[in-house]
OpenMM code with the backbone's topology and positions (N, CA, C; nanometers):
from openmm import Vec3, app, unit

residues = "MET THR PRO THR ASP ILE GLU ARG LEU GLN ILE TYR LEU ARG LYS LEU PHE GLY SER GLU ARG ILE LYS ILE VAL PRO PRO LEU ARG LYS GLY LEU SER VAL GLU LEU ALA VAL ASN ASP GLU THR VAL GLY THR ILE HIS GLN ASP THR GLU GLU GLY GLU THR SER TYR SER ILE HIS MET THR VAL LEU GLU GLU ASP LEU PRO ALA ARG PRO ARG PRO MET PRO ALA ALA THR LYS ARG GLY PRO GLY LYS".split()
positions = [
    Vec3(4.4201, -12.9576, 0.2679),
    Vec3(4.4984, -12.9255, 0.1928),
    Vec3(4.3850, -12.9643, 0.0558),
    Vec3(4.4345, -12.8990, -0.0545),
    Vec3(4.3529, -12.9298, -0.1843),
    Vec3(4.4565, -13.0461, -0.2300),
    Vec3(4.4236, -13.1867, -0.3250),
    Vec3(4.5092, -13.2604, -0.3738),
    Vec3(4.5855, -13.2271, -0.4293),
    Vec3(4.5771, -13.0840, -0.5000),
    Vec3(4.6898, -13.0078, -0.5972),
    Vec3(4.8054, -13.0018, -0.4758),
    Vec3(4.7581, -12.9316, -0.3543),
    Vec3(4.8619, -12.9294, -0.2707),
    Vec3(4.9162, -13.0128, -0.2095),
    Vec3(4.8436, -13.1371, -0.1952),
    Vec3(4.9213, -13.2038, -0.1252),
    Vec3(5.0130, -13.2972, -0.2617),
    Vec3(5.0085, -13.2578, -0.3716),
    Vec3(5.0474, -13.3217, -0.5235),
    Vec3(5.2149, -13.2575, -0.4712),
    Vec3(5.2007, -13.1581, -0.5132),
    Vec3(5.3024, -13.0309, -0.5258),
    Vec3(5.3677, -13.0744, -0.3742),
    Vec3(5.3251, -13.0326, -0.2530),
    Vec3(5.4225, -13.0917, -0.1781),
    Vec3(5.4934, -13.2065, -0.1586),
    Vec3(5.3991, -13.3137, -0.1852),
    Vec3(5.4454, -13.4369, -0.1728),
    Vec3(5.6194, -13.4587, -0.3265),
    Vec3(5.5691, -13.4167, -0.4309),
    Vec3(5.6769, -13.3322, -0.5415),
    Vec3(5.8285, -13.3012, -0.4605),
    Vec3(5.7872, -13.2269, -0.3633),
    Vec3(5.9034, -13.1075, -0.3050),
    Vec3(5.9554, -13.2289, -0.2459),
    Vec3(5.8832, -13.3166, -0.1704),
    Vec3(5.9245, -13.3163, -0.0437),
    Vec3(6.0048, -13.5133, -0.1154),
    Vec3(5.9961, -13.5277, -0.1860),
    Vec3(6.0693, -13.6067, -0.2567),
    Vec3(6.1995, -13.6016, -0.3218),
    Vec3(6.2041, -13.4800, -0.3411),
    Vec3(6.3094, -13.4291, -0.3838),
    Vec3(6.3719, -13.3819, -0.3827),
    Vec3(6.3477, -13.3129, -0.2178),
    Vec3(6.4320, -13.2330, -0.1238),
    Vec3(6.5257, -13.3926, -0.0201),
    Vec3(6.4477, -13.4825, -0.0091),
    Vec3(6.5523, -13.5794, 0.0707),
    Vec3(6.5485, -13.7333, -0.0117),
    Vec3(6.5348, -13.6844, -0.1636),
    Vec3(6.6306, -13.7821, -0.2859),
    Vec3(6.5053, -13.8857, -0.2580),
    Vec3(6.3740, -13.9360, -0.2248),
    Vec3(6.3545, -14.0800, -0.2639),
    Vec3(6.1897, -14.0529, -0.2555),
    Vec3(6.1380, -14.1835, -0.3578),
    Vec3(6.0585, -14.1974, -0.3455),
    Vec3(5.9605, -14.2669, -0.2880),
    Vec3(6.0042, -14.2476, -0.1808),
    Vec3(5.9754, -14.3770, -0.0498),
    Vec3(5.8819, -14.2460, 0.0144),
    Vec3(5.8561, -14.1154, 0.0145),
    Vec3(5.7852, -14.0416, 0.0629),
    Vec3(5.6286, -14.0435, -0.0115),
    Vec3(5.5709, -14.0339, 0.0562),
    Vec3(5.4085, -14.0157, 0.0611),
    Vec3(5.2771, -13.9129, 0.1655),
    Vec3(5.2499, -13.8262, 0.1025),
    Vec3(5.1965, -13.7879, 0.1981),
    Vec3(5.0037, -13.8062, 0.1545),
    Vec3(4.9302, -13.8253, 0.1987),
    Vec3(4.8542, -13.9681, 0.2879),
    Vec3(4.7364, -13.8399, 0.3228),
    Vec3(4.6450, -13.7905, 0.2457),
    Vec3(4.4774, -13.6934, 0.2661),
    Vec3(4.4727, -13.7968, 0.3434),
    Vec3(4.3365, -13.6930, 0.4607),
    Vec3(4.2655, -13.7572, 0.5530),
    Vec3(4.1655, -13.8352, 0.4548),
    Vec3(4.0826, -13.9138, 0.5315),
    Vec3(3.9785, -14.0039, 0.4883),
    Vec3(3.8598, -13.9641, 0.4937),
    Vec3(3.8322, -13.8810, 0.6500),
    Vec3(3.7938, -13.7968, 0.6488),
    Vec3(3.7728, -13.5784, 0.6905),
    Vec3(3.7027, -13.5060, 0.6121),
    Vec3(3.7202, -13.4022, 0.6855),
    Vec3(3.7683, -13.3863, 0.7857),
    Vec3(3.8495, -13.2879, 0.8538),
    Vec3(3.8844, -13.2589, 0.9942),
    Vec3(4.0160, -13.3606, 1.0632),
    Vec3(4.0154, -13.4272, 0.9618),
    Vec3(4.1559, -13.4907, 1.0439),
    Vec3(4.2829, -13.4624, 0.9832),
    Vec3(4.3815, -13.4817, 1.0316),
    Vec3(4.5403, -13.4387, 1.0176),
    Vec3(4.5545, -13.5319, 0.8406),
    Vec3(4.6528, -13.4419, 0.7768),
    Vec3(4.7173, -13.5233, 0.6474),
    Vec3(4.8814, -13.5505, 0.6999),
    Vec3(4.9096, -13.7000, 0.6817),
    Vec3(4.9741, -13.7345, 0.6769),
    Vec3(5.0987, -13.7326, 0.6350),
    Vec3(5.2559, -13.7766, 0.6462),
    Vec3(5.3654, -13.8050, 0.6055),
    Vec3(5.3507, -13.9478, 0.6215),
    Vec3(5.4258, -14.0254, 0.5115),
    Vec3(5.4350, -14.1552, 0.5586),
    Vec3(5.5730, -14.1916, 0.4418),
    Vec3(5.6090, -14.2906, 0.4907),
    Vec3(5.7523, -14.3099, 0.4192),
    Vec3(5.7273, -14.4608, 0.4391),
    Vec3(5.8083, -14.5174, 0.2861),
    Vec3(5.7279, -14.6962, 0.3009),
    Vec3(5.5941, -14.7216, 0.3684),
    Vec3(5.5021, -14.6463, 0.3610),
    Vec3(5.3944, -14.6872, 0.4198),
    Vec3(5.3472, -14.6867, 0.5624),
    Vec3(5.4778, -14.6163, 0.6009),
    Vec3(5.4794, -14.6373, 0.7766),
    Vec3(5.4300, -14.4742, 0.7955),
    Vec3(5.3577, -14.4118, 0.8853),
    Vec3(5.2927, -14.2806, 0.9164),
    Vec3(5.4442, -14.2688, 1.0147),
    Vec3(5.4573, -14.1038, 0.9634),
    Vec3(5.6162, -14.1080, 1.0379),
    Vec3(5.5787, -13.9494, 1.1481),
    Vec3(5.4447, -13.8985, 1.0900),
    Vec3(5.4501, -13.7854, 1.1225),
    Vec3(5.2742, -13.7362, 1.0651),
    Vec3(5.2663, -13.5494, 1.0747),
    Vec3(5.1430, -13.5111, 1.0280),
    Vec3(5.2000, -13.3649, 0.9458),
    Vec3(5.1327, -13.3012, 0.8474),
    Vec3(5.1405, -13.1855, 0.7725),
    Vec3(5.0653, -13.1199, 0.8136),
    Vec3(5.1005, -12.9962, 0.8294),
    Vec3(4.9682, -12.8701, 0.8588),
    Vec3(4.9993, -12.7803, 0.7744),
    Vec3(4.9098, -12.6958, 0.7058),
    Vec3(4.9127, -12.6060, 0.6477),
    Vec3(4.8572, -12.4872, 0.7003),
    Vec3(4.9410, -12.3665, 0.6726),
    Vec3(4.9133, -12.2451, 0.7832),
    Vec3(4.9137, -12.0662, 0.6320),
    Vec3(4.8178, -12.0571, 0.6159),
    Vec3(4.8417, -11.9016, 0.5359),
    Vec3(4.8121, -11.7629, 0.6185),
    Vec3(4.8835, -11.7131, 0.6195),
    Vec3(4.8855, -11.5906, 0.6961),
    Vec3(4.9586, -11.4935, 0.6401),
    Vec3(4.8706, -11.3945, 0.6463),
    Vec3(4.8750, -11.2475, 0.5175),
    Vec3(4.9606, -11.2819, 0.3784),
    Vec3(4.8572, -11.3566, 0.3371),
    Vec3(4.8567, -11.4114, 0.2064),
    Vec3(4.9507, -11.4780, 0.1715),
    Vec3(4.9941, -11.5785, 0.2601),
    Vec3(5.1448, -11.6891, 0.2374),
    Vec3(5.1517, -11.7918, 0.3008),
    Vec3(5.1065, -11.8530, 0.2475),
    Vec3(5.1383, -11.9921, 0.2770),
    Vec3(5.2198, -12.0864, 0.3209),
    Vec3(5.2641, -12.1807, 0.4249),
    Vec3(5.3160, -12.2154, 0.4837),
    Vec3(5.3144, -12.3751, 0.5576),
    Vec3(5.4202, -12.4852, 0.5216),
    Vec3(5.3601, -12.6249, 0.6027),
    Vec3(5.5044, -12.6374, 0.6371),
    Vec3(5.4279, -12.6820, 0.7864),
    Vec3(5.5122, -12.7305, 0.8864),
    Vec3(5.4382, -12.8729, 0.9121),
    Vec3(5.6274, -12.9656, 0.9290),
    Vec3(5.5582, -13.1405, 0.9628),
    Vec3(5.5861, -13.1391, 1.1290),
    Vec3(5.5443, -13.2283, 1.1204),
    Vec3(5.4875, -13.2403, 1.2651),
    Vec3(5.5448, -13.4579, 1.2844),
    Vec3(5.6522, -13.4456, 1.3578),
    Vec3(5.7229, -13.6137, 1.3174),
    Vec3(5.7347, -13.6377, 1.4852),
    Vec3(5.7163, -13.7193, 1.5090),
    Vec3(5.7141, -13.8321, 1.6567),
    Vec3(5.8028, -13.9220, 1.6016),
    Vec3(5.9104, -13.9169, 1.7251),
    Vec3(5.9798, -14.0610, 1.6383),
    Vec3(5.9653, -14.1377, 1.8028),
    Vec3(5.9351, -14.3134, 1.8499),
    Vec3(5.9033, -14.3442, 1.9471),
    Vec3(6.0312, -14.3900, 1.9803),
    Vec3(6.0614, -14.3883, 2.1332),
    Vec3(6.2015, -14.4727, 2.2364),
    Vec3(6.1941, -14.5933, 2.1277),
    Vec3(6.0818, -14.6905, 2.1686),
    Vec3(6.1261, -14.8243, 2.0810),
    Vec3(6.1205, -14.8822, 2.0393),
    Vec3(6.1292, -14.6878, 1.9120),
    Vec3(6.2232, -14.7330, 1.7415),
    Vec3(6.3462, -14.7042, 1.7134),
    Vec3(6.3929, -14.6553, 1.8241),
    Vec3(6.5596, -14.6287, 1.8045),
    Vec3(6.6588, -14.7975, 1.8206),
    Vec3(6.7562, -14.7765, 1.7786),
    Vec3(6.8406, -14.8564, 1.8119),
    Vec3(6.8765, -14.8191, 1.9874),
    Vec3(6.9118, -14.9854, 2.0005),
    Vec3(6.9660, -14.9633, 2.1396),
    Vec3(7.0991, -14.8710, 2.1957),
    Vec3(7.1158, -14.8570, 2.3319),
    Vec3(7.1995, -14.7430, 2.3588),
    Vec3(7.3342, -14.8036, 2.3737),
    Vec3(7.4140, -14.7428, 2.3028),
    Vec3(7.5297, -14.8130, 2.3065),
    Vec3(7.6373, -14.8186, 2.4518),
    Vec3(7.6754, -14.9282, 2.4537),
    Vec3(7.7099, -14.9805, 2.6091),
    Vec3(7.8256, -14.8817, 2.6351),
    Vec3(7.7894, -14.8205, 2.7495),
    Vec3(7.9671, -14.7186, 2.8439),
    Vec3(8.0764, -14.8463, 2.7985),
    Vec3(8.1562, -14.7868, 2.7728),
    Vec3(8.3554, -14.7641, 2.7407),
    Vec3(8.3503, -14.7385, 2.9228),
    Vec3(8.4375, -14.9211, 2.9986),
    Vec3(8.4329, -14.9178, 3.1178),
    Vec3(8.5849, -14.7877, 3.1411),
    Vec3(8.5610, -14.7664, 3.2221),
    Vec3(8.6835, -14.6324, 3.2892),
    Vec3(8.8163, -14.6835, 3.2068),
    Vec3(8.8617, -14.5743, 3.1582),
    Vec3(9.0390, -14.6153, 3.1664),
    Vec3(9.0898, -14.6567, 3.2802),
    Vec3(9.2094, -14.7835, 3.3785),
    Vec3(9.2775, -14.7525, 3.4406),
    Vec3(9.3858, -14.6542, 3.4251),
    Vec3(9.4453, -14.5833, 3.5075),
    Vec3(9.5032, -14.4891, 3.5055),
    Vec3(9.6059, -14.4948, 3.5359),
    Vec3(9.7552, -14.4860, 3.4854),
    Vec3(9.8690, -14.5529, 3.5398),
    Vec3(9.9865, -14.4252, 3.5452),
    Vec3(10.0075, -14.4031, 3.5917),
    Vec3(10.1421, -14.3058, 3.6134),
    Vec3(10.2840, -14.3384, 3.6186),
    Vec3(10.3155, -14.2221, 3.6356),
    Vec3(10.5155, -14.2829, 3.6017),
    Vec3(10.5444, -14.3866, 3.6958),
    Vec3(10.6376, -14.4904, 3.6078),
    Vec3(10.6650, -14.5926, 3.7922),
    Vec3(10.5843, -14.6758, 3.7817),
    Vec3(10.4250, -14.6671, 3.7513),
    Vec3(10.4207, -14.7968, 3.8318),
    Vec3(10.4017, -14.9011, 3.7572),
] * unit.nanometer
topology = app.Topology()
chain = topology.addChain("A")
for resn in residues:
    res = topology.addResidue(resn, chain)
    for name in ("N", "CA", "C"):
        topology.addAtom(name, app.Element.getBySymbol(name[0]), res)
């Protein structure tokens, strides 16, 4: 991706998600992925595809289990009471 592509995509994503905290980070050297960051934390990669004269961008986002909040504890089963009990 060119610097212009990166800038245009960053403007679009910031507007789409309503956040200036989104940043697209160009690769340090050729051949590496363009990264998507939020608050300086890399959350995914962005790939550009040009086919039949049309360009599109795909974002691959990985969420680690360790970054998720704890699972809620299941509620104990309620004791069923029938009529007359």
